[in-house]
C-alpha positions as a Markdown table, in Angstrom:
| # | Residue | x | y | z |
|---|---|---|---|---|
| 1 | Met | 71.8 | 147.0 | -133.2 |
| 2 | Gln | 70.7 | 143.4 | -132.8 |
| 3 | Arg | 67.9 | 142.4 | -130.0 |
| 4 | Lys | 67.6 | 139.0 | -128.3 |
| 5 | Ser | 64.4 | 137.4 | -129.3 |
| 6 | Val | 62.4 | 135.4 | -126.8 |
| 7 | Phe | 63.2 | 132.2 | -128.3 |
| 8 | Val | 67.0 | 133.0 | -128.0 |
| 9 | Gln | 66.6 | 134.1 | -124.4 |
| 10 | Arg | 64.8 | 130.7 | -123.5 |
| 11 | Ala | 67.5 | 128.8 | -125.4 |
| 12 | Leu | 70.3 | 130.7 | -123.5 |
| 13 | Val | 68.6 | 129.9 | -120.1 |
| 14 | Ile | 68.6 | 126.4 | -121.0 |
| 15 | Ser | 72.2 | 126.3 | -122.3 |
| 16 | Ala | 73.4 | 128.2 | -119.3 |
| 17 | Met | 71.9 | 125.9 | -117.0 |
| 18 | Ala | 73.5 | 122.8 | -118.7 |
| 19 | Leu | 77.0 | 124.4 | -118.8 |
| 20 | Ala | 76.5 | 125.3 | -115.1 |
| 21 | Leu | 75.2 | 121.9 | -114.2 |
| 22 | Gly | 77.5 | 119.8 | -116.3 |
| 23 | Gly | 80.6 | 121.7 | -115.7 |
| 24 | Cys | 83.8 | 120.6 | -117.9 |
| 25 | Ser | 83.3 | 117.2 | -119.2 |
| 26 | Thr | 86.3 | 114.9 | -119.6 |
| 27 | Val | 86.6 | 112.6 | -122.5 |
| 28 | Lys | 85.1 | 109.2 | -121.4 |
| 29 | Gly | 86.6 | 105.8 | -122.4 |
| 30 | Trp | 85.0 | 103.7 | -125.1 |
| 31 | Phe | 83.7 | 101.3 | -122.8 |
| 32 | Ser | 82.6 | 103.3 | -119.9 |
| 33 | Ser | 79.0 | 102.8 | -118.8 |
| 34 | Lys | 76.1 | 105.1 | -119.1 |
| 35 | Asp | 75.6 | 104.9 | -115.3 |
| 36 | Ser | 79.2 | 106.2 | -114.6 |
| 37 | Asp | 79.0 | 108.9 | -117.2 |
| 38 | Lys | 75.6 | 110.2 | -115.5 |
| 39 | Lys | 77.1 | 109.9 | -112.1 |
| 40 | Ala | 80.2 | 112.0 | -113.5 |
| 41 | Ala | 77.8 | 114.8 | -114.5 |
| 42 | Glu | 75.9 | 115.0 | -111.2 |
| 43 | Pro | 76.6 | 117.9 | -108.7 |
| 44 | Ala | 79.1 | 117.0 | -106.1 |
| 45 | Glu | 77.8 | 115.9 | -103.0 |
| 46 | Leu | 78.4 | 118.0 | -99.9 |
| 47 | Val | 80.7 | 116.2 | -97.4 |
| 48 | Lys | 79.6 | 116.5 | -93.8 |
| 49 | Leu | 80.9 | 119.7 | -92.1 |
| 50 | Lys | 81.2 | 120.8 | -88.7 |
| 51 | Asn | 81.5 | 124.7 | -88.7 |
| 52 | Ser | 84.8 | 125.9 | -87.3 |
| 53 | Ile | 83.7 | 129.6 | -87.3 |
| 54 | Ala | 80.5 | 131.1 | -86.0 |
| 55 | Ile | 77.9 | 132.0 | -88.4 |
| 56 | Asp | 74.7 | 133.9 | -87.2 |
| 57 | Lys | 71.6 | 134.0 | -89.4 |
| 58 | Val | 70.4 | 137.5 | -88.4 |
| 59 | Trp | 67.3 | 137.9 | -90.2 |
| 60 | Thr | 65.2 | 136.7 | -93.1 |
| 61 | Ala | 62.5 | 138.7 | -95.2 |
| 62 | Ser | 60.6 | 138.0 | -98.5 |
| 63 | Ala | 61.0 | 140.5 | -101.5 |
| 64 | Gly | 57.8 | 138.8 | -103.2 |
| 65 | Asn | 57.5 | 136.0 | -105.8 |
| 66 | Gly | 61.0 | 135.4 | -107.2 |
| 67 | Glu | 62.5 | 134.7 | -110.6 |
| 68 | Lys | 62.4 | 130.9 | -110.5 |
| 69 | Lys | 63.8 | 129.7 | -113.9 |
| 70 | Leu | 64.0 | 133.1 | -115.7 |
| 71 | Gly | 67.7 | 133.2 | -115.2 |
| 72 | Thr | 67.8 | 136.9 | -114.1 |
| 73 | Arg | 70.3 | 136.2 | -111.0 |
| 74 | Gln | 68.5 | 138.7 | -108.6 |
| 75 | Arg | 70.4 | 140.2 | -105.7 |
| 76 | Pro | 69.7 | 143.2 | -103.4 |
| 77 | Ala | 71.3 | 146.5 | -103.4 |
| 78 | Val | 72.5 | 148.2 | -100.2 |
| 79 | Ser | 72.7 | 151.8 | -99.6 |
| 80 | Gln | 72.9 | 154.1 | -96.6 |
| 81 | Gly | 72.1 | 151.3 | -94.2 |
| 82 | Arg | 69.1 | 149.9 | -96.1 |
| 83 | Val | 68.6 | 146.9 | -98.4 |
| 84 | Tyr | 66.8 | 147.3 | -101.5 |
| 85 | Ala | 65.4 | 144.3 | -103.1 |
| 86 | Ala | 62.9 | 143.1 | -105.6 |
| 87 | Ala | 61.2 | 140.1 | -107.1 |
| 88 | Ile | 59.5 | 139.3 | -110.3 |
| 89 | Glu | 56.2 | 139.9 | -108.6 |
| 90 | Gly | 56.0 | 142.1 | -105.4 |
| 91 | Gly | 57.4 | 145.5 | -106.2 |
| 92 | Val | 60.3 | 147.0 | -104.4 |
| 93 | His | 60.9 | 146.7 | -100.8 |
| 94 | Ala | 63.3 | 148.6 | -98.3 |
| 95 | Phe | 64.7 | 146.7 | -95.2 |
| 96 | Asp | 66.9 | 147.6 | -92.2 |
| 97 | Leu | 70.4 | 146.2 | -93.0 |
| 98 | Gln | 70.9 | 145.2 | -89.2 |
| 99 | Thr | 67.4 | 143.9 | -88.5 |
| 100 | Gly | 65.6 | 143.2 | -91.6 |
| 101 | Lys | 62.6 | 145.3 | -90.4 |
| 102 | Ser | 60.5 | 146.4 | -93.3 |
| 103 | Ile | 60.8 | 150.2 | -93.9 |
| 104 | Trp | 58.6 | 150.5 | -97.0 |
| 105 | Arg | 57.1 | 148.9 | -99.9 |
| 106 | Tyr | 56.5 | 150.3 | -103.6 |
| 107 | Lys | 53.7 | 148.2 | -105.1 |
| 108 | Ser | 53.9 | 147.5 | -108.7 |
| 109 | Asp | 52.3 | 145.4 | -111.5 |
| 110 | Asp | 55.6 | 145.4 | -113.3 |
| 111 | Arg | 57.8 | 142.3 | -113.4 |
| 112 | Ile | 60.8 | 144.0 | -111.6 |
| 113 | Ser | 64.1 | 142.0 | -112.5 |
| 114 | Ala | 66.8 | 144.1 | -111.1 |
| 115 | Val | 67.4 | 147.0 | -108.5 |
| 116 | Gly | 70.2 | 149.3 | -108.0 |
| 117 | Ala | 70.7 | 152.1 | -105.2 |
| 118 | Gly | 72.7 | 155.2 | -104.3 |
| 119 | Asp | 72.8 | 158.8 | -103.8 |
| 120 | Gly | 69.3 | 158.7 | -102.1 |
| 121 | Leu | 67.8 | 157.0 | -105.1 |
| 122 | Val | 66.6 | 153.5 | -105.7 |
| 123 | Val | 66.3 | 152.5 | -109.5 |
| 124 | Ala | 64.2 | 149.2 | -110.6 |
| 125 | Gly | 64.5 | 147.8 | -114.0 |
| 126 | Thr | 61.6 | 145.6 | -115.5 |
| 127 | Leu | 61.5 | 142.6 | -117.9 |
| 128 | Asp | 59.0 | 145.1 | -120.0 |
| 129 | Gly | 61.7 | 147.8 | -120.6 |
| 130 | Gln | 60.8 | 150.2 | -117.8 |
| 131 | Leu | 63.1 | 152.1 | -115.3 |
| 132 | Ile | 61.3 | 153.1 | -112.0 |
| 133 | Ala | 63.3 | 155.6 | -109.7 |
| 134 | Leu | 62.1 | 156.0 | -106.3 |
| 135 | Asp | 63.0 | 158.1 | -103.3 |
| 136 | Gly | 65.3 | 155.9 | -101.0 |
| 137 | Ala | 64.1 | 157.1 | -98.0 |
| 138 | Thr | 60.3 | 157.0 | -98.6 |
| 139 | Gly | 59.6 | 154.7 | -101.6 |
| 140 | Glu | 57.9 | 157.6 | -103.4 |
| 141 | Glu | 58.1 | 157.2 | -107.4 |
| 142 | Lys | 60.1 | 160.0 | -108.9 |
| 143 | Trp | 60.1 | 159.2 | -112.4 |
| 144 | Lys | 59.9 | 156.7 | -115.0 |
| 145 | Ala | 61.6 | 155.9 | -118.2 |
| 146 | Lys | 61.2 | 153.6 | -121.2 |
| 147 | Ile | 64.0 | 151.5 | -122.6 |
| 148 | Asn | 63.9 | 149.5 | -125.9 |
| 149 | Ser | 64.7 | 146.1 | -124.0 |
| 150 | Glu | 64.4 | 144.2 | -120.8 |
| 151 | Val | 66.6 | 145.1 | -117.9 |
| 152 | Ile | 68.4 | 142.2 | -116.0 |
| 153 | Ala | 71.5 | 144.1 | -115.0 |
| 154 | Ala | 71.1 | 146.4 | -111.9 |
| 155 | Pro | 70.9 | 150.3 | -112.8 |
| 156 | Thr | 74.1 | 152.2 | -111.6 |
| 157 | Ile | 73.6 | 155.3 | -109.9 |
| 158 | Gly | 76.4 | 157.9 | -109.2 |
| 159 | Gln | 77.7 | 161.4 | -110.1 |
| 160 | Asn | 74.2 | 162.7 | -110.9 |
| 161 | Asn | 73.5 | 159.9 | -113.4 |
| 162 | Val | 71.7 | 156.7 | -113.5 |
| 163 | Val | 73.4 | 154.3 | -116.1 |
| 164 | Val | 71.7 | 151.2 | -117.2 |
| 165 | His | 72.8 | 148.2 | -119.3 |
| 166 | Ser | 69.9 | 146.5 | -121.2 |
| 167 | Asn | 69.5 | 143.2 | -122.7 |
| 168 | Asp | 70.0 | 144.6 | -126.3 |
| 169 | Gly | 73.6 | 145.7 | -125.5 |
| 170 | Arg | 72.8 | 149.3 | -125.2 |
| 171 | Val | 74.2 | 151.5 | -122.4 |
| 172 | Thr | 72.0 | 154.5 | -121.5 |
| 173 | Ala | 72.5 | 157.5 | -119.1 |
| 174 | Tyr | 69.7 | 159.3 | -117.4 |
| 175 | Asp | 69.7 | 162.5 | -115.4 |
| 176 | His | 69.5 | 161.6 | -111.6 |
| 177 | Asp | 66.8 | 164.2 | -110.6 |
| 178 | Thr | 64.5 | 164.2 | -113.8 |
| 179 | Gly | 65.0 | 160.9 | -115.7 |
| 180 | Glu | 65.9 | 162.8 | -118.8 |
| 181 | Arg | 67.7 | 160.5 | -121.3 |
| 182 | Arg | 71.4 | 162.2 | -121.5 |
| 183 | Trp | 73.0 | 159.8 | -124.2 |
| 184 | Phe | 73.1 | 156.0 | -125.2 |
| 185 | Trp | 75.8 | 153.9 | -126.7 |
| 186 | Ser | 75.1 | 150.5 | -128.4 |
| 187 | His | 77.1 | 147.5 | -128.8 |
| 188 | Glu | 76.1 | 144.7 | -131.5 |
| 189 | Leu | 75.2 | 141.3 | -129.8 |
| 190 | Pro | 76.8 | 137.9 | -130.8 |
| 191 | Ser | 74.1 | 135.5 | -132.2 |
| 192 | Leu | 74.2 | 133.4 | -129.0 |
| 193 | Thr | 74.7 | 134.8 | -125.4 |
| 194 | Val | 74.1 | 133.8 | -121.8 |
| 195 | Arg | 71.1 | 135.1 | -120.4 |
| 196 | Gly | 72.1 | 138.1 | -118.3 |
| 197 | Gly | 73.8 | 141.5 | -118.4 |
| 198 | Ser | 76.6 | 143.3 | -116.9 |
| 199 | Pro | 75.9 | 146.2 | -114.7 |
| 200 | Val | 78.1 | 149.1 | -115.3 |
| 201 | Thr | 80.7 | 150.5 | -113.2 |
| 202 | Leu | 81.4 | 154.1 | -112.5 |
| 203 | Ala | 84.8 | 155.7 | -112.0 |
| 204 | Pro | 85.3 | 159.5 | -111.9 |
| 205 | Asn | 83.8 | 160.5 | -115.5 |
| 206 | Ile | 84.2 | 156.9 | -116.8 |
| 207 | Val | 81.6 | 154.2 | -117.4 |
| 208 | Phe | 83.0 | 150.6 | -117.6 |
| 209 | Val | 80.7 | 148.1 | -119.3 |
| 210 | Gly | 81.4 | 144.5 | -120.0 |
| 211 | Asn | 79.8 | 143.3 | -123.2 |
| 212 | Asp | 78.3 | 140.0 | -124.4 |
| 213 | Asp | 81.0 | 139.5 | -127.0 |
| 214 | Gly | 83.8 | 139.3 | -124.1 |
| 215 | Thr | 84.8 | 142.6 | -124.4 |
| 216 | Leu | 85.1 | 145.6 | -121.9 |
| 217 | Thr | 84.6 | 149.2 | -123.1 |
| 218 | Ala | 85.3 | 152.5 | -121.3 |
| 219 | Leu | 82.8 | 155.3 | -122.1 |
| 220 | Ser | 83.0 | 159.0 | -121.1 |
| 221 | Leu | 80.2 | 159.7 | -118.6 |
| 222 | Ala | 79.6 | 163.1 | -120.0 |
| 223 | Asp | 78.4 | 161.9 | -123.6 |
| 224 | Gly | 78.9 | 158.2 | -123.9 |
| 225 | Arg | 81.8 | 158.4 | -126.4 |
| 226 | Gln | 84.0 | 155.3 | -126.5 |
| 227 | Met | 87.4 | 155.8 | -124.8 |
| 228 | Trp | 88.8 | 152.1 | -125.4 |
| 229 | Asp | 87.6 | 148.6 | -125.8 |
| 230 | Leu | 89.5 | 145.4 | -125.0 |
| 231 | Pro | 88.9 | 141.7 | -125.0 |
| 232 | Ile | 88.5 | 139.9 | -121.7 |
| 233 | Gly | 87.3 | 136.5 | -122.9 |
| 234 | Ser | 88.2 | 135.2 | -126.3 |
| 235 | Gly | 85.2 | 134.3 | -128.6 |
| 236 | Glu | 87.0 | 131.5 | -130.3 |
| 237 | Gly | 85.6 | 128.0 | -131.0 |
| 238 | Arg | 84.0 | 125.9 | -133.9 |
| 239 | Thr | 80.3 | 126.4 | -132.7 |
| 240 | Glu | 78.4 | 129.5 | -131.3 |
| 241 | Leu | 78.2 | 127.9 | -127.9 |
| 242 | Glu | 81.9 | 127.2 | -127.8 |
| 243 | Arg | 82.3 | 131.2 | -128.7 |
| 244 | Met | 80.2 | 132.4 | -125.9 |
| 245 | Ala | 82.3 | 135.0 | -123.9 |
| 246 | Asp | 79.9 | 137.1 | -121.9 |
| 247 | Val | 81.2 | 139.4 | -119.4 |
| 248 | Asp | 77.9 | 139.4 | -117.2 |
| 249 | Gly | 79.4 | 140.4 | -113.8 |
| 250 | Ala | 80.0 | 144.1 | -113.0 |
| 251 | Pro | 83.9 | 145.1 | -113.5 |
| 252 | Val | 85.2 | 145.8 | -110.1 |
| 253 | Ile | 87.5 | 148.7 | -109.3 |
| 254 | Asp | 90.6 | 148.2 | -106.8 |
| 255 | Gly | 92.4 | 151.1 | -106.3 |
| 256 | Thr | 93.4 | 152.4 | -109.9 |
| 257 | Thr | 93.1 | 148.5 | -111.2 |
| 258 | Leu | 90.0 | 147.4 | -113.1 |
| 259 | Leu | 89.4 | 143.7 | -112.9 |
| 260 | Ala | 86.8 | 141.8 | -115.0 |
| 261 | Thr | 85.9 | 138.1 | -115.6 |
| 262 | Ser | 84.1 | 136.3 | -118.4 |
| 263 | Phe | 82.1 | 133.2 | -119.1 |
| 264 | Lys | 85.0 | 132.0 | -121.3 |
| 265 | Arg | 87.1 | 131.3 | -118.0 |
| 266 | Asp | 89.3 | 134.4 | -118.5 |
| 267 | Thr | 89.9 | 137.1 | -115.8 |
| 268 | Val | 91.9 | 140.3 | -116.6 |
| 269 | Ala | 93.4 | 143.2 | -114.5 |
| 270 | Ile | 93.5 | 146.5 | -116.5 |
| 271 | Asp | 95.2 | 149.9 | -115.6 |
| 272 | Gly | 91.7 | 151.9 | -115.4 |
| 273 | Pro | 92.9 | 155.4 | -116.5 |
| 274 | Ser | 95.0 | 154.1 | -119.6 |
| 275 | Gly | 93.3 | 150.7 | -120.4 |
| 276 | Arg | 96.6 | 148.9 | -120.3 |
| 277 | Pro | 96.2 | 145.2 | -119.5 |
| 278 | Met | 98.4 | 144.2 | -116.4 |
| 279 | Trp | 97.5 | 140.4 | -116.4 |
| 280 | Thr | 95.3 | 137.7 | -117.6 |
| 281 | Arg | 94.4 | 134.4 | -116.1 |
| 282 | Glu | 92.5 | 131.6 | -117.6 |
| 283 | Asn | 90.2 | 131.2 | -114.7 |
| 284 | Gly | 86.9 | 132.8 | -114.1 |
| 285 | Gly | 83.1 | 133.0 | -115.1 |
| 286 | Met | 80.2 | 135.3 | -115.8 |
| 287 | Gly | 78.9 | 136.3 | -112.3 |
| 288 | Gly | 81.8 | 138.9 | -111.1 |
| 289 | Ile | 84.6 | 138.9 | -108.8 |
| 290 | Gly | 85.2 | 139.0 | -105.1 |
| 291 | Ile | 87.8 | 141.4 | -103.9 |
| 292 | Gly | 90.0 | 140.7 | -100.6 |
| 293 | Thr | 93.1 | 142.4 | -99.4 |
| 294 | Ser | 95.6 | 140.4 | -101.7 |
| 295 | Ala | 93.3 | 138.2 | -103.7 |
| 296 | Ala | 90.6 | 138.3 | -106.4 |
| 297 | Val | 88.2 | 135.5 | -106.2 |
| 298 | Val | 86.5 | 134.0 | -109.1 |
| 299 | Thr | 84.1 | 131.0 | -109.9 |
| 300 | Asp | 84.7 | 128.6 | -112.8 |
| 301 | Pro | 81.5 | 127.6 | -114.9 |
| 302 | Asp | 82.2 | 124.0 | -113.7 |
| 303 | Gly | 81.8 | 125.1 | -109.9 |
| 304 | Ser | 85.5 | 125.5 | -109.1 |
| 305 | Val | 86.5 | 128.5 | -107.0 |
| 306 | Trp | 89.9 | 130.3 | -107.5 |
| 307 | Ala | 91.9 | 132.8 | -105.6 |
| 308 | Leu | 94.2 | 134.9 | -107.7 |
| 309 | Asp | 96.9 | 137.2 | -106.6 |
| 310 | Lys | 95.9 | 140.8 | -107.3 |
| 311 | Ser | 99.2 | 142.1 | -108.3 |
| 312 | Ser | 100.2 | 139.1 | -110.6 |
| 313 | Gly | 97.1 | 137.0 | -111.5 |
| 314 | Gly | 98.9 | 133.9 | -110.2 |
| 315 | Ser | 97.1 | 131.3 | -108.5 |
| 316 | Leu | 96.9 | 131.2 | -104.7 |
| 317 | Trp | 94.5 | 128.3 | -104.4 |
| 318 | Ser | 91.4 | 126.5 | -105.9 |
| 319 | Asn | 88.9 | 124.3 | -104.3 |
| 320 | Thr | 86.9 | 122.0 | -106.5 |
| 321 | Thr | 84.5 | 120.5 | -104.0 |
| 322 | Leu | 81.6 | 122.3 | -105.2 |
| 323 | Ala | 81.8 | 121.1 | -108.6 |
| 324 | Arg | 78.6 | 121.2 | -110.9 |
| 325 | Arg | 76.7 | 122.9 | -108.0 |
| 326 | Ser | 75.8 | 126.0 | -110.2 |
| 327 | Val | 78.0 | 128.0 | -107.7 |
| 328 | Thr | 77.5 | 131.8 | -107.6 |
| 329 | Ala | 80.1 | 134.2 | -108.3 |
| 330 | Pro | 82.2 | 134.8 | -104.8 |
| 331 | Ala | 81.8 | 137.6 | -102.3 |
| 332 | Val | 84.3 | 138.4 | -99.5 |
| 333 | Gln | 83.2 | 138.7 | -96.1 |
| 334 | Gly | 86.1 | 139.4 | -93.3 |
| 335 | Asp | 88.8 | 136.7 | -94.2 |
| 336 | Tyr | 86.5 | 134.5 | -96.2 |
| 337 | Ala | 85.2 | 134.1 | -99.7 |
| 338 | Val | 81.6 | 133.2 | -99.8 |
| 339 | Val | 79.4 | 131.5 | -102.6 |
| 340 | Ala | 76.1 | 130.1 | -102.5 |
| 341 | Asp | 74.6 | 127.0 | -104.7 |
| 342 | Tyr | 71.7 | 125.6 | -106.5 |
| 343 | Lys | 70.4 | 124.0 | -103.2 |
| 344 | Gly | 70.5 | 127.2 | -101.0 |
| 345 | Tyr | 73.5 | 126.3 | -99.4 |
| 346 | Val | 76.0 | 129.3 | -98.5 |
| 347 | His | 79.7 | 128.1 | -98.1 |
| 348 | Trp | 82.6 | 130.2 | -96.5 |
| 349 | Met | 86.1 | 129.6 | -97.6 |
| 350 | Arg | 89.2 | 130.9 | -96.0 |
| 351 | Leu | 90.9 | 133.4 | -98.0 |
| 352 | Asp | 94.4 | 132.0 | -97.3 |
| 353 | Asn | 94.0 | 128.6 | -98.4 |
| 354 | Gly | 90.5 | 128.0 | -99.7 |
| 355 | Glu | 89.4 | 125.5 | -97.1 |
| 356 | Val | 85.6 | 125.3 | -96.6 |
| 357 | Val | 85.1 | 126.2 | -92.9 |
| 358 | Ala | 81.4 | 126.9 | -92.7 |
| 359 | Arg | 78.1 | 126.0 | -94.3 |
| 360 | Glu | 74.6 | 127.2 | -93.7 |
| 361 | Arg | 71.3 | 127.1 | -95.7 |
| 362 | Ala | 69.1 | 130.1 | -96.8 |
| 363 | Gly | 66.1 | 128.1 | -97.7 |
| 364 | Gly | 65.9 | 125.2 | -100.3 |
| 365 | Asp | 65.6 | 127.1 | -103.6 |
| 366 | Pro | 68.5 | 128.0 | -105.7 |
| 367 | Ile | 70.7 | 131.1 | -105.3 |
| 368 | Lys | 71.8 | 132.6 | -108.4 |
| 369 | Gly | 73.1 | 136.2 | -107.8 |
| 370 | Gln | 76.3 | 136.9 | -106.2 |
| 371 | Pro | 76.1 | 137.5 | -102.3 |
| 372 | Val | 76.0 | 141.1 | -101.3 |
| 373 | Val | 78.2 | 142.2 | -98.2 |
| 374 | Ala | 77.7 | 145.5 | -96.6 |
| 375 | Asp | 78.9 | 146.4 | -92.9 |
| 376 | Gly | 80.2 | 143.1 | -92.1 |
| 377 | Ile | 76.7 | 141.7 | -93.0 |
| 378 | Leu | 76.4 | 139.0 | -96.0 |
| 379 | Ile | 72.9 | 138.8 | -97.8 |
| 380 | Val | 71.7 | 136.4 | -100.4 |
| 381 | Gln | 68.5 | 136.2 | -102.4 |
| 382 | Asn | 67.0 | 133.0 | -103.7 |
| 383 | Thr | 64.9 | 132.3 | -106.7 |
| 384 | Asp | 61.8 | 132.2 | -104.5 |
| 385 | Gly | 62.5 | 135.8 | -103.5 |
| 386 | Lys | 63.7 | 135.0 | -100.0 |
| 387 | Leu | 66.3 | 137.2 | -98.4 |
| 388 | Thr | 68.6 | 135.8 | -95.8 |
| 389 | Ala | 71.4 | 137.7 | -93.7 |
| 390 | Phe | 74.5 | 136.3 | -92.2 |
| 391 | Lys | 77.1 | 137.6 | -89.8 |
| 392 | Leu | 80.4 | 136.5 | -88.6 |
| 393 | Arg | 80.4 | 136.2 | -84.7 |
């Protein structure tokens, strides 16, 4: 097992930011000016837009002091009509999904970097390698567990287990009620990765985990035994930077199909029970996938948003108007794909053709984490720890 050092983590944050902001550079002519090169690398300017659909900002709230430049891509978790959120400093908060009203707060001196919720439990992971399990109704502490590495990926809760993917590549399962460790599985890390980690996805008796070397692994939930392992992003290239292929967004289950996307711009659909690949598309990114009725929506590292046909992987449309704006992974709200950017803007695109039809701002700080949609409400969390909820009218 190989751990990421603090030095490597900081380097990766810088690398990932440079890649996200720079996008895919084109070969410049020998006589091009430095000014034109600089302008070509700048984030795309937003064109003036009059919303053609009605968007209501239904509430805002604060989870504490946010991640700033730590690169944890914090986002809230939603369960049973409540929004659970944490910031690096501020503990864990529970809010009412419909109104944003504060329900409880768990105070902690730990630097909480990720939070997951389900089955009446809220579990927070910290940068110091702690898991903190709380009662979802009251915020009462249920148990704590120590992990060997920082936790950036949100813990996943289900089937009487809490399963967490820590930043050293290890997946560990804990008993839902007691916090007793049941098993762990380790995956060797490449020498250079994007800072982050993929939350695991649970299916009946199976754990799906995306790895930093661009592979997707299926594990037995009962004992952590590896069932199959498939490449999602090809770790090819002359340099370690070119070989970065992290799968840092949670794999998505759609029926019996499993979809995953990687930093290497590859998205794959897999038959979940057998592990048989169904199709591969050379578009995608590290942050996750939005699922519509007929489309899977992904974001390239350069900020291009793509809708792919779920049955074949064919391109339905692409939108390049947000190039180099450090666009988040997409979510789907109604008939629209939604992404956010480094200036705090949230953008709605029609799922049928990719047209941007609305834009709202959720403060001036960057939004790094994928938006969350529950009961028709979309929630974003910016790097200052501010939550903003939007609803289609």
